[in-house]
C-alpha positions as CSV (number, residue, x, y, z in Angstrom):
1,M,103.5,75.4,74.5
2,K,107.1,75.8,74.2
3,I,109.5,73.1,74.4
4,A,113.2,73.8,73.9
5,I,116.0,70.9,72.9
6,P,119.9,71.3,73.3
7,T,120.7,70.3,69.9
8,S,124.0,70.1,68.0
9,G,124.2,68.9,64.1
10,G,120.5,68.4,64.2
11,L,120.2,66.2,67.3
12,L,119.8,66.3,71.0
13,D,122.5,67.3,72.6
14,S,123.4,65.0,76.0
15,H,124.6,67.6,77.7
16,F,122.3,71.1,78.1
17,G,125.2,72.9,78.5
18,H,127.6,72.5,75.7
19,A,124.8,72.4,72.9
20,S,125.5,74.6,70.0
21,S,121.9,75.5,69.3
22,F,118.7,75.2,71.3
23,T,115.6,74.4,69.0
24,F,112.5,75.6,70.2
25,V,109.4,74.0,69.1
26,E,106.0,75.6,69.5
27,V,103.2,73.5,70.1
28,D,99.0,73.8,69.8
29,E,98.4,72.2,73.3
30,K,94.9,71.2,72.4
31,T,95.4,69.8,69.0
32,N,99.4,68.8,69.6
33,V,100.1,70.3,66.2
34,I,103.4,72.0,66.0
35,Q,103.0,75.7,64.9
36,K,106.6,76.5,64.7
37,Q,110.4,75.7,64.7
38,Y,113.4,77.1,65.1
39,E,117.2,77.4,66.4
40,V,118.7,79.8,68.4
41,A,122.1,80.2,69.4
42,P,122.9,80.3,73.4
43,P,124.1,82.7,75.7
44,K,127.9,82.2,76.7
45,H,127.6,79.2,79.4
46,E,128.0,80.8,82.7
47,P,126.2,79.4,86.1
48,G,122.6,80.5,85.9
49,V,122.7,82.0,82.5
50,L,121.0,79.4,80.4
51,P,118.2,79.0,82.6
52,R,117.7,82.4,82.9
53,F,117.8,82.7,78.9
54,L,115.2,79.8,78.6
55,S,112.8,81.5,80.7
56,D,113.6,84.7,79.0
57,E,112.1,83.1,75.9
58,K,109.0,81.9,77.5
59,V,109.8,78.1,77.3
60,N,107.6,75.4,79.2
61,V,109.2,72.4,79.0
62,I,113.0,71.3,78.2
63,I,113.8,68.1,77.3
64,T,117.8,67.4,77.2
65,G,120.3,64.0,78.0
66,G,122.0,65.7,81.2
67,M,122.1,68.8,83.1
68,G,123.2,70.2,86.5
69,G,121.7,70.0,90.0
70,Q,122.0,73.7,90.1
71,A,120.6,74.4,86.3
72,Q,117.7,71.8,87.1
73,S,117.0,73.6,90.1
74,L,117.1,77.3,88.4
75,L,114.8,75.8,85.7
76,E,112.2,74.5,88.0
77,G,112.0,77.2,90.0
78,Y,110.9,79.5,87.0
79,G,108.3,76.8,86.2
80,V,109.8,75.2,83.5
81,K,109.2,71.5,83.4
82,V,112.7,69.6,83.2
83,V,112.6,66.2,81.2
84,L,116.0,64.4,81.5
85,G,117.7,61.2,80.4
86,V,117.0,61.3,76.4
87,A,119.3,59.6,74.2
88,P,120.2,62.0,71.2
89,K,117.9,61.8,68.0
90,K,116.5,64.0,65.9
91,V,114.1,66.7,67.7
92,D,111.0,66.2,65.3
93,E,111.0,62.1,66.8
94,I,111.9,63.5,70.1
95,V,108.6,66.2,70.4
96,K,106.5,63.7,68.7
97,D,106.9,60.9,71.2
98,Y,106.7,63.7,74.2
99,L,103.4,64.5,73.1
100,A,102.3,60.9,72.8
101,K,103.7,60.2,75.9
102,T,106.2,57.6,74.8
103,L,109.3,59.4,75.1
104,A,111.9,56.8,76.5
105,V,114.1,58.6,79.6
106,G,116.9,57.3,81.7
107,A,119.1,58.6,83.8
108,N,120.9,61.9,84.0
109,A,123.3,62.1,81.7
110,C,125.1,64.9,83.7
111,D,127.7,64.1,86.8
112,H,127.3,67.5,88.3
């Protein structure tokens, strides 16, 4: 499984489209062990670009604080699970909580 988290300064960035980087975390689904973690600078933010970028990267799950409806629809159309309403914290904490099914989620932090 490949998880993507928009990040800035090592923490989840609350808004998917404004993050300075995306942290990708590859997890062995049988053991829930992180195999690899790395950051990538995203392409320029324009409608439809980031969902296509994440699909091309073979992402299975995106975890973020907020995301616009169009990006959500596009990602879901690519088969990417969208997890919204997550508060900023360190990537490893988010992934650990997600894998343990204890990740706290709230309202979408994006209003468009």
